[in-house]
Steps between C-alpha positions, in 0.01 A plus 500: 500500500543812288857411408422136410447586131185292479280579199276338247662373181285718276170685481284341231235701314305493175682652202275808506623581852877465455569873472291578809671226702848623408407858587350401836797284598750774410298754699514274806874441464465129418728320255270199460473379136170535317370186333209491258264219407441476127393272213131500585537432872358283650356283219740575213219479245534835323649519146877454478557855372311641798703289741827613343388864509429467873855383560651781293287768668598380847871493410484843334333640812785375717405157635817301569316169545224355282270217608360328193232230497508213255215408272386189686315373191834435330619290793173309536500410130868409487606787273836536668686656206230766465523570873879528474468744209256721691720515807802583282310798359420617853865456595606722210235761589628510860847608388712538812204466734486195726234255369298272727280245323177405678388148410155501662569152632150453641370502142760281327329169568793278603843504661644386166365814333642711783846346453491549124372857527776574753770375261352684201485825698864465607617402152329812365701727730297548819692638797241353741218252478199571721221267608190714477333835448327465835168513312463129427292273723820306586824694537836412658511143634792286614461222234504763226799670661698175507438447129601856413814518713615161371449630147714799600766262633490286183531812285793624707680165475455499122581865426675656800229771502334583831130583476305637794183365657200688637202336670200731510148487635367361827818548705380690803725445802866531593496133608393399148779715358750298707374180337556653156849611599577148624374350175730723295797427728449124473431487126721775356741594777599815687605682183133523399402662832543856373249752357673458164389136480213456746198718572164439666200679349242572768387839625316329787827346613654846529250589773589193706873562459443854629318355802790261569754783481279709729496209748876462474553867588226555761431154640133514404294461183334797334139477390467468123337844475806658665717428195487676160437190288231354730 
């Protein structure tokens, strides 16, 4: 399988570890992008200046993707213009870096809020919208995914702009990943089934995918402790 060109979409680290991650990946001969969480991950409750500084530091250190988290208070209290303005500032601070906006859907209270937050994030210039930080008590779920991908479809129909989708948190097996792939195919079509428009955030899933590849090559499953990410 060495020539199959299978790799993760990005390695995601805190902003203070961007330089180390880039150095380590270069030393190992990998060309995987380095993403950085920012804006007070995972709660998004630090002062706005601090959140903006985190984005700028990560970009200056070489991160090519930035995962921001929204201030959920603004969504829960219906301050949609204020939320839009904050995300626009983050978009500007990202510069050319790819920006994924994490909604923290498990904390938004209703599917209506999730739909509105999805549209606001896309209107403000997000390249991706992402369900969760993985730290909430409820992370990626299928009802939430349907709301978000249909918001993506509505936004595309209105603007012609394609925004990516990333479920994250609680996705542990390759079989579950197939369900997510099917959902994207049915709701958004084959053109969204690329790393540029669809990612799955789950380090645990990586271990199971490695086990499935191992089985494909050898005809037997490896024990979890036989694989690096176990």
